[in-house]
All heavy atoms as TSV, in Angstrom:
chain	resi	resn	atom	element	x	y	z
A	1	MET	N	N	86.614	51.227	87.352
A	1	MET	CA	C	86.810	52.660	87.210
A	1	MET	C	C	85.739	53.234	86.282
A	1	MET	O	O	85.499	52.709	85.213
A	1	MET	CB	C	88.179	52.970	86.612
A	1	MET	CG	C	89.336	52.643	87.527
A	1	MET	SD	S	89.485	53.871	88.814
A	1	MET	CE	C	90.846	54.807	88.195
A	2	GLY	N	N	85.120	54.316	86.727
A	2	GLY	CA	C	84.116	54.963	85.903
A	2	GLY	C	C	84.758	55.801	84.820
A	2	GLY	O	O	85.948	56.108	84.865
A	3	LYS	N	N	83.964	56.161	83.879
A	3	LYS	CA	C	84.472	56.965	82.772
A	3	LYS	C	C	84.877	58.360	83.243
A	3	LYS	O	O	85.857	58.919	82.755
A	3	LYS	CB	C	83.391	57.057	81.697
A	3	LYS	CG	C	83.838	57.756	80.435
A	3	LYS	CD	C	82.747	57.731	79.375
A	3	LYS	CE	C	83.182	58.464	78.125
A	3	LYS	NZ	N	82.126	58.538	77.137
A	4	TYR	N	N	84.132	58.902	84.175
A	4	TYR	CA	C	84.389	60.269	84.638
A	4	TYR	C	C	84.867	60.271	86.085
A	4	TYR	O	O	84.161	60.700	86.984
A	4	TYR	CB	C	83.125	61.119	84.507
A	4	TYR	CG	C	82.617	61.208	83.085
A	4	TYR	CD1	C	81.510	60.491	82.680
A	4	TYR	CD2	C	83.270	62.007	82.162
A	4	TYR	CE1	C	81.053	60.566	81.380
A	4	TYR	CE2	C	82.821	62.096	80.861
A	4	TYR	CZ	C	81.715	61.367	80.470
A	4	TYR	OH	O	81.273	61.449	79.187
A	5	GLN	N	N	86.061	59.799	86.332
A	5	GLN	CA	C	86.633	59.815	87.675
A	5	GLN	C	C	87.143	61.214	87.992
A	5	GLN	O	O	87.829	61.833	87.180
A	5	GLN	CB	C	87.799	58.819	87.772
A	5	GLN	CG	C	87.357	57.379	87.849
A	5	GLN	CD	C	86.712	57.056	89.183
A	5	GLN	OE1	O	87.156	57.523	90.220
A	5	GLN	NE2	N	85.671	56.256	89.145
A	6	LEU	N	N	86.808	61.713	89.173
A	6	LEU	CA	C	87.265	63.043	89.584
A	6	LEU	C	C	88.515	62.917	90.431
A	6	LEU	O	O	88.602	62.034	91.286
A	6	LEU	CB	C	86.185	63.746	90.402
A	6	LEU	CG	C	84.907	64.146	89.670
A	6	LEU	CD1	C	83.908	64.694	90.662
A	6	LEU	CD2	C	85.196	65.158	88.594
A	7	ASP	N	N	89.454	63.798	90.223
A	7	ASP	CA	C	90.606	63.857	91.106
A	7	ASP	C	C	90.203	64.654	92.349
A	7	ASP	O	O	89.068	65.134	92.465
A	7	ASP	CB	C	91.808	64.477	90.399
A	7	ASP	CG	C	91.530	65.891	89.885
A	7	ASP	OD1	O	90.360	66.315	89.938
A	7	ASP	OD2	O	92.485	66.557	89.441
A	8	THR	N	N	91.102	64.798	93.281
A	8	THR	CA	C	90.803	65.476	94.543
A	8	THR	C	C	90.333	66.910	94.302
A	8	THR	O	O	89.367	67.368	94.916
A	8	THR	CB	C	92.057	65.502	95.439
A	8	THR	OG1	O	92.559	64.181	95.535
A	8	THR	CG2	C	91.731	65.992	96.826
A	9	LYS	N	N	90.998	67.590	93.392
A	9	LYS	CA	C	90.644	68.980	93.088
A	9	LYS	C	C	89.219	69.066	92.537
A	9	LYS	O	O	88.435	69.948	92.907
A	9	LYS	CB	C	91.638	69.514	92.066
A	9	LYS	CG	C	91.674	70.999	91.905
A	9	LYS	CD	C	92.810	71.397	90.959
A	9	LYS	CE	C	92.916	72.869	90.782
A	9	LYS	NZ	N	93.965	73.226	89.824
A	10	GLY	N	N	88.855	68.123	91.678
A	10	GLY	CA	C	87.514	68.090	91.103
A	10	GLY	C	C	86.456	67.800	92.146
A	10	GLY	O	O	85.372	68.385	92.139
A	11	LYS	N	N	86.760	66.874	93.063
A	11	LYS	CA	C	85.804	66.528	94.127
A	11	LYS	C	C	85.536	67.735	95.022
A	11	LYS	O	O	84.401	67.980	95.422
A	11	LYS	CB	C	86.346	65.371	94.968
A	11	LYS	CG	C	86.279	64.041	94.270
A	11	LYS	CD	C	86.807	62.935	95.158
A	11	LYS	CE	C	86.823	61.625	94.411
A	11	LYS	NZ	N	87.429	60.558	95.196
A	12	VAL	N	N	86.588	68.486	95.333
A	12	VAL	CA	C	86.438	69.683	96.162
A	12	VAL	C	C	85.560	70.705	95.455
A	12	VAL	O	O	84.669	71.301	96.067
A	12	VAL	CB	C	87.819	70.288	96.510
A	12	VAL	CG1	C	87.669	71.654	97.147
A	12	VAL	CG2	C	88.585	69.360	97.434
A	13	ALA	N	N	85.789	70.875	94.144
A	13	ALA	CA	C	85.007	71.841	93.379
A	13	ALA	C	C	83.534	71.454	93.353
A	13	ALA	O	O	82.652	72.299	93.518
A	13	ALA	CB	C	85.553	71.949	91.959
A	14	VAL	N	N	83.250	70.162	93.169
A	14	VAL	CA	C	81.864	69.690	93.134
A	14	VAL	C	C	81.204	69.875	94.498
A	14	VAL	O	O	80.070	70.346	94.595
A	14	VAL	CB	C	81.808	68.211	92.688
A	14	VAL	CG1	C	80.416	67.634	92.897
A	14	VAL	CG2	C	82.209	68.091	91.226
A	15	ALA	N	N	81.911	69.539	95.569
A	15	ALA	CA	C	81.367	69.692	96.919
A	15	ALA	C	C	81.050	71.160	97.208
A	15	ALA	O	O	79.998	71.482	97.766
A	15	ALA	CB	C	82.347	69.154	97.950
A	16	LYS	N	N	81.930	72.044	96.804
A	16	LYS	CA	C	81.741	73.478	97.018
A	16	LYS	C	C	80.516	73.986	96.248
A	16	LYS	O	O	79.717	74.769	96.765
A	16	LYS	CB	C	83.001	74.208	96.562
A	16	LYS	CG	C	83.121	75.632	97.023
A	16	LYS	CD	C	84.486	76.178	96.632
A	16	LYS	CE	C	84.681	77.591	97.107
A	16	LYS	NZ	N	85.976	78.130	96.700
A	17	TYR	N	N	80.380	73.514	95.014
A	17	TYR	CA	C	79.240	73.905	94.175
A	17	TYR	C	C	77.923	73.491	94.823
A	17	TYR	O	O	76.998	74.283	94.934
A	17	TYR	CB	C	79.373	73.263	92.790
A	17	TYR	CG	C	78.152	73.438	91.923
A	17	TYR	CD1	C	77.936	74.616	91.226
A	17	TYR	CD2	C	77.201	72.432	91.816
A	17	TYR	CE1	C	76.812	74.791	90.441
A	17	TYR	CE2	C	76.067	72.598	91.038
A	17	TYR	CZ	C	75.880	73.772	90.354
A	17	TYR	OH	O	74.763	73.934	89.597
A	18	HIS	N	N	77.866	72.230	95.269
A	18	HIS	CA	C	76.627	71.731	95.858
A	18	HIS	C	C	76.322	72.413	97.188
A	18	HIS	O	O	75.157	72.650	97.518
A	18	HIS	CB	C	76.681	70.212	96.032
A	18	HIS	CG	C	76.516	69.486	94.738
A	18	HIS	ND1	N	75.330	69.458	94.056
A	18	HIS	CD2	C	77.387	68.776	93.990
A	18	HIS	CE1	C	75.475	68.770	92.947
A	18	HIS	NE2	N	76.720	68.334	92.878
A	19	GLU	N	N	77.345	72.731	97.944
A	19	GLU	CA	C	77.151	73.414	99.219
A	19	GLU	C	C	76.540	74.796	98.991
A	19	GLU	O	O	75.646	75.218	99.703
A	19	GLU	CB	C	78.495	73.554	99.946
A	19	GLU	CG	C	78.369	74.082	101.355
A	19	GLU	CD	C	77.680	73.124	102.309
A	19	GLU	OE1	O	77.824	71.910	102.155
A	19	GLU	OE2	O	76.981	73.618	103.217
A	20	LYS	N	N	77.015	75.491	97.959
A	20	LYS	CA	C	76.525	76.831	97.658
A	20	LYS	C	C	75.095	76.800	97.127
A	20	LYS	O	O	74.306	77.695	97.396
A	20	LYS	CB	C	77.443	77.488	96.632
A	20	LYS	CG	C	77.194	78.982	96.494
A	20	LYS	CD	C	77.942	79.703	95.394
A	20	LYS	CE	C	79.238	79.158	94.947
A	20	LYS	NZ	N	79.820	79.922	93.845
A	21	ASN	N	N	74.743	75.773	96.359
A	21	ASN	CA	C	73.457	75.760	95.670
A	21	ASN	C	C	72.357	74.980	96.364
A	21	ASN	O	O	71.239	74.942	95.863
A	21	ASN	CB	C	73.628	75.216	94.249
A	21	ASN	CG	C	74.362	76.203	93.373
A	21	ASN	OD1	O	74.192	77.400	93.516
A	21	ASN	ND2	N	75.194	75.721	92.490
A	22	LYS	N	N	72.659	74.373	97.517
A	22	LYS	CA	C	71.570	73.653	98.189
A	22	LYS	C	C	70.648	74.658	98.879
A	22	LYS	O	O	71.102	75.699	99.356
A	22	LYS	CB	C	72.107	72.603	99.159
A	22	LYS	CG	C	72.635	73.100	100.473
A	22	LYS	CD	C	73.056	71.920	101.324
A	22	LYS	CE	C	73.573	72.394	102.663
A	22	LYS	NZ	N	74.052	71.293	103.466
A	23	PRO	N	N	69.353	74.370	98.917
A	23	PRO	CA	C	68.416	75.327	99.525
A	23	PRO	C	C	68.645	75.435	101.031
A	23	PRO	O	O	69.112	74.494	101.664
A	23	PRO	CB	C	67.050	74.714	99.232
A	23	PRO	CG	C	67.310	73.271	99.021
A	23	PRO	CD	C	68.698	73.166	98.446
A	24	ALA	N	N	68.317	76.576	101.566
A	24	ALA	CA	C	68.471	76.791	103.001
A	24	ALA	C	C	67.552	75.839	103.752
A	24	ALA	O	O	66.382	75.678	103.412
A	24	ALA	CB	C	68.133	78.229	103.347
A	25	LYS	N	N	68.101	75.212	104.784
A	25	LYS	CA	C	67.318	74.258	105.570
A	25	LYS	C	C	66.241	75.017	106.340
A	25	LYS	O	O	66.516	76.035	106.958
A	25	LYS	CB	C	68.255	73.516	106.523
A	25	LYS	CG	C	67.603	72.397	107.268
A	25	LYS	CD	C	68.602	71.669	108.149
A	25	LYS	CE	C	67.905	70.637	108.988
A	25	LYS	NZ	N	68.790	70.088	110.009
A	26	PHE	N	N	65.025	74.508	106.306
A	26	PHE	CA	C	63.913	75.159	106.995
A	26	PHE	C	C	64.009	74.852	108.476
A	26	PHE	O	O	63.965	73.697	108.883
A	26	PHE	CB	C	62.580	74.664	106.418
A	26	PHE	CG	C	61.393	75.346	107.027
A	26	PHE	CD1	C	61.083	76.653	106.685
A	26	PHE	CD2	C	60.596	74.695	107.949
A	26	PHE	CE1	C	59.996	77.293	107.248
A	26	PHE	CE2	C	59.509	75.334	108.521
A	26	PHE	CZ	C	59.209	76.625	108.165
A	27	ASP	N	N	64.164	75.861	109.279
A	27	ASP	CA	C	64.311	75.689	110.722
A	27	ASP	C	C	62.999	76.076	111.399
A	27	ASP	O	O	62.661	77.253	111.491
A	27	ASP	CB	C	65.463	76.550	111.231
A	27	ASP	CG	C	65.808	76.248	112.677
A	27	ASP	OD1	O	65.203	75.315	113.246
A	27	ASP	OD2	O	66.676	76.943	113.230
A	28	LYS	N	N	62.267	75.074	111.854
A	28	LYS	CA	C	60.943	75.306	112.428
A	28	LYS	C	C	61.012	76.117	113.725
A	28	LYS	O	O	60.213	77.019	113.934
A	28	LYS	CB	C	60.264	73.958	112.679
A	28	LYS	CG	C	58.784	74.076	112.930
A	28	LYS	CD	C	58.115	72.729	112.928
A	28	LYS	CE	C	56.626	72.879	113.005
A	28	LYS	NZ	N	55.926	71.612	112.914
A	29	LYS	N	N	61.993	75.809	114.571
A	29	LYS	CA	C	62.111	76.538	115.836
A	29	LYS	C	C	62.376	78.019	115.592
A	29	LYS	O	O	61.779	78.879	116.234
A	29	LYS	CB	C	63.254	75.957	116.674
A	29	LYS	CG	C	62.896	74.693	117.395
A	29	LYS	CD	C	64.020	74.263	118.312
A	29	LYS	CE	C	63.663	73.021	119.067
A	29	LYS	NZ	N	64.749	72.581	119.946
A	30	GLN	N	N	63.248	78.304	114.653
A	30	GLN	CA	C	63.573	79.696	114.350
A	30	GLN	C	C	62.354	80.412	113.783
A	30	GLN	O	O	62.090	81.566	114.137
A	30	GLN	CB	C	64.725	79.728	113.340
A	30	GLN	CG	C	65.348	81.085	113.174
A	30	GLN	CD	C	66.534	81.040	112.232
A	30	GLN	OE1	O	66.650	80.150	111.400
A	30	GLN	NE2	N	67.410	82.007	112.341
A	31	GLN	N	N	61.600	79.722	112.944
A	31	GLN	CA	C	60.394	80.308	112.349
A	31	GLN	C	C	59.364	80.626	113.436
A	31	GLN	O	O	58.765	81.700	113.437
A	31	GLN	CB	C	59.817	79.329	111.317
A	31	GLN	CG	C	58.665	79.877	110.517
A	31	GLN	CD	C	59.097	80.910	109.503
A	31	GLN	OE1	O	60.268	81.048	109.192
A	31	GLN	NE2	N	58.144	81.637	108.976
A	32	LEU	N	N	59.172	79.679	114.363
A	32	LEU	CA	C	58.205	79.893	115.446
A	32	LEU	C	C	58.627	81.068	116.331
A	32	LEU	O	O	57.782	81.867	116.754
A	32	LEU	CB	C	58.071	78.628	116.294
A	32	LEU	CG	C	57.261	77.504	115.671
A	32	LEU	CD1	C	57.364	76.250	116.518
A	32	LEU	CD2	C	55.813	77.894	115.510
A	33	GLU	N	N	59.918	81.166	116.607
A	33	GLU	CA	C	60.427	82.249	117.437
A	33	GLU	C	C	60.177	83.607	116.760
A	33	GLU	O	O	59.787	84.578	117.406
A	33	GLU	CB	C	61.928	82.058	117.684
A	33	GLU	CG	C	62.497	82.987	118.722
A	33	GLU	CD	C	61.912	82.796	120.103
A	33	GLU	OE1	O	61.591	81.651	120.498
A	33	GLU	OE2	O	61.750	83.809	120.801
A	34	LYS	N	N	60.351	83.643	115.450
A	34	LYS	CA	C	60.120	84.871	114.691
A	34	LYS	C	C	58.650	85.279	114.747
A	34	LYS	O	O	58.319	86.443	114.988
A	34	LYS	CB	C	60.561	84.632	113.245
A	34	LYS	CG	C	60.466	85.834	112.356
A	34	LYS	CD	C	60.957	85.470	110.959
A	34	LYS	CE	C	60.550	86.504	109.952
A	34	LYS	NZ	N	60.807	86.080	108.582
A	35	ILE	N	N	57.764	84.313	114.541
A	35	ILE	CA	C	56.323	84.578	114.587
A	35	ILE	C	C	55.916	85.052	115.978
A	35	ILE	O	O	55.135	85.993	116.134
A	35	ILE	CB	C	55.531	83.320	114.170
A	35	ILE	CG1	C	55.766	83.023	112.690
A	35	ILE	CG2	C	54.046	83.500	114.446
A	35	ILE	CD1	C	55.231	81.683	112.243
A	36	ARG	N	N	56.454	84.413	117.004
A	36	ARG	CA	C	56.140	84.761	118.385
A	36	ARG	C	C	56.577	86.192	118.698
A	36	ARG	O	O	55.837	86.960	119.327
A	36	ARG	CB	C	56.831	83.782	119.328
A	36	ARG	CG	C	56.492	83.984	120.781
A	36	ARG	CD	C	57.083	82.854	121.616
A	36	ARG	NE	N	56.777	83.038	122.994
A	36	ARG	CZ	C	57.523	83.766	123.848
A	36	ARG	NH1	N	58.625	84.363	123.428
A	36	ARG	NH2	N	57.165	83.894	125.103
A	37	ALA	N	N	57.768	86.556	118.239
A	37	ALA	CA	C	58.272	87.911	118.480
A	37	ALA	C	C	57.372	88.948	117.810
A	37	ALA	O	O	57.059	89.986	118.407
A	37	ALA	CB	C	59.703	88.028	117.972
A	38	GLU	N	N	56.949	88.661	116.584
A	38	GLU	CA	C	56.056	89.587	115.878
A	38	GLU	C	C	54.720	89.715	116.608
A	38	GLU	O	O	54.179	90.813	116.749
A	38	GLU	CB	C	55.809	89.094	114.448
A	38	GLU	CG	C	57.001	89.257	113.535
A	38	GLU	CD	C	56.757	88.665	112.164
A	38	GLU	OE1	O	55.596	88.365	111.813
A	38	GLU	OE2	O	57.750	88.500	111.426
A	39	TYR	N	N	54.195	88.595	117.092
A	39	TYR	CA	C	52.927	88.597	117.819
A	39	TYR	C	C	53.030	89.432	119.093
A	39	TYR	O	O	52.164	90.262	119.384
A	39	TYR	CB	C	52.521	87.159	118.145
A	39	TYR	CG	C	51.334	87.075	119.079
A	39	TYR	CD1	C	50.043	87.290	118.605
A	39	TYR	CD2	C	51.499	86.797	120.432
A	39	TYR	CE1	C	48.949	87.225	119.453
A	39	TYR	CE2	C	50.426	86.724	121.286
A	39	TYR	CZ	C	49.150	86.951	120.801
A	39	TYR	OH	O	48.076	86.892	121.643
A	40	LEU	N	N	54.101	89.210	119.846
A	40	LEU	CA	C	54.280	89.947	121.097
A	40	LEU	C	C	54.434	91.446	120.840
A	40	LEU	O	O	53.919	92.269	121.604
A	40	LEU	CB	C	55.486	89.410	121.862
A	40	LEU	CG	C	55.310	88.006	122.453
A	40	LEU	CD1	C	56.617	87.528	123.051
A	40	LEU	CD2	C	54.204	87.983	123.487
A	41	LYS	N	N	55.130	91.792	119.772
A	41	LYS	CA	C	55.302	93.205	119.422
A	41	LYS	C	C	53.958	93.844	119.086
A	41	LYS	O	O	53.635	94.938	119.556
A	41	LYS	CB	C	56.255	93.308	118.233
A	41	LYS	CG	C	56.611	94.716	117.856
A	41	LYS	CD	C	57.599	94.702	116.700
A	41	LYS	CE	C	57.863	96.091	116.191
A	41	LYS	NZ	N	58.673	96.086	114.972
A	42	LYS	N	N	53.161	93.130	118.303
A	42	LYS	CA	C	51.845	93.638	117.913
A	42	LYS	C	C	50.944	93.771	119.140
A	42	LYS	O	O	50.218	94.746	119.313
A	42	LYS	CB	C	51.215	92.682	116.896
A	42	LYS	CG	C	50.031	93.276	116.158
A	42	LYS	CD	C	49.473	92.312	115.138
A	42	LYS	CE	C	50.369	92.210	113.919
A	42	LYS	NZ	N	49.783	91.377	112.853
A	43	LYS	N	N	50.998	92.785	120.016
A	43	LYS	CA	C	50.191	92.780	121.237
A	43	LYS	C	C	50.580	93.979	122.117
A	43	LYS	O	O	49.721	94.645	122.682
A	43	LYS	CB	C	50.430	91.460	121.978
A	43	LYS	CG	C	49.477	91.175	123.076
A	43	LYS	CD	C	48.193	90.642	122.510
A	43	LYS	CE	C	47.393	90.013	123.616
A	43	LYS	NZ	N	46.029	89.753	123.178
A	44	GLN	N	N	51.894	94.235	122.224
A	44	GLN	CA	C	52.395	95.348	123.029
A	44	GLN	C	C	51.894	96.684	122.473
A	44	GLN	O	O	51.507	97.575	123.226
A	44	GLN	CB	C	53.921	95.332	123.061
A	44	GLN	CG	C	54.536	96.368	123.966
A	44	GLN	CD	C	54.255	96.133	125.428
A	44	GLN	OE1	O	54.186	94.986	125.866
A	44	GLN	NE2	N	54.071	97.188	126.183
A	45	GLU	N	N	51.906	96.820	121.144
A	45	GLU	CA	C	51.438	98.054	120.523
A	45	GLU	C	C	49.954	98.287	120.788
A	45	GLU	O	O	49.520	99.412	121.006
A	45	GLU	CB	C	51.695	98.018	119.012
A	45	GLU	CG	C	53.151	98.170	118.644
A	45	GLU	CD	C	53.419	97.988	117.165
A	45	GLU	OE1	O	52.440	97.751	116.407
A	45	GLU	OE2	O	54.571	98.081	116.759
A	46	GLN	N	N	49.172	97.204	120.816
A	46	GLN	CA	C	47.733	97.329	121.073
A	46	GLN	C	C	47.473	97.760	122.510
A	46	GLN	O	O	46.589	98.572	122.775
A	46	GLN	CB	C	47.020	95.996	120.810
A	46	GLN	CG	C	46.863	95.687	119.343
A	46	GLN	CD	C	46.164	94.352	119.104
A	46	GLN	OE1	O	45.979	93.563	120.031
A	46	GLN	NE2	N	45.788	94.118	117.876
A	47	THR	N	N	48.254	97.238	123.461
A	47	THR	CA	C	48.042	97.595	124.862
A	47	THR	C	C	48.521	99.029	125.146
A	47	THR	O	O	48.013	99.668	126.052
A	47	THR	CB	C	48.756	96.612	125.808
A	47	THR	OG1	O	50.152	96.580	125.484
A	47	THR	CG2	C	48.174	95.235	125.716
A	48	ASP	N	N	49.466	99.526	124.348
A	48	ASP	CA	C	49.966	100.898	124.542
A	48	ASP	C	C	48.931	101.932	124.129
A	48	ASP	O	O	48.920	103.035	124.674
A	48	ASP	CB	C	51.254	101.114	123.756
A	48	ASP	CG	C	52.435	100.377	124.362
A	48	ASP	OD1	O	52.304	99.932	125.525
A	48	ASP	OD2	O	53.468	100.248	123.692
A	49	GLN	N	N	48.069	101.601	123.235
A	49	GLN	CA	C	47.102	102.583	122.712
A	49	GLN	C	C	45.990	102.879	123.674
A	49	GLN	O	O	45.548	102.266	124.510
A	49	GLN	CB	C	46.491	102.092	121.401
A	49	GLN	CG	C	47.517	102.108	120.299
A	49	GLN	CD	C	46.931	101.565	118.987
A	49	GLN	OE1	O	45.808	101.079	118.952
A	49	GLN	NE2	N	47.702	101.650	117.931
């Protein structure tokens, strides 16, 4: 047994804390889709002129 054993309530609190504070996962597909949409919008504006 460790010195600092957590009960169920403590484990839930720690899990919740870490879930809230972990950095947002970098989603490459979503990033590419965003860049593509911006490019197409810019391209469309150029052809309209």
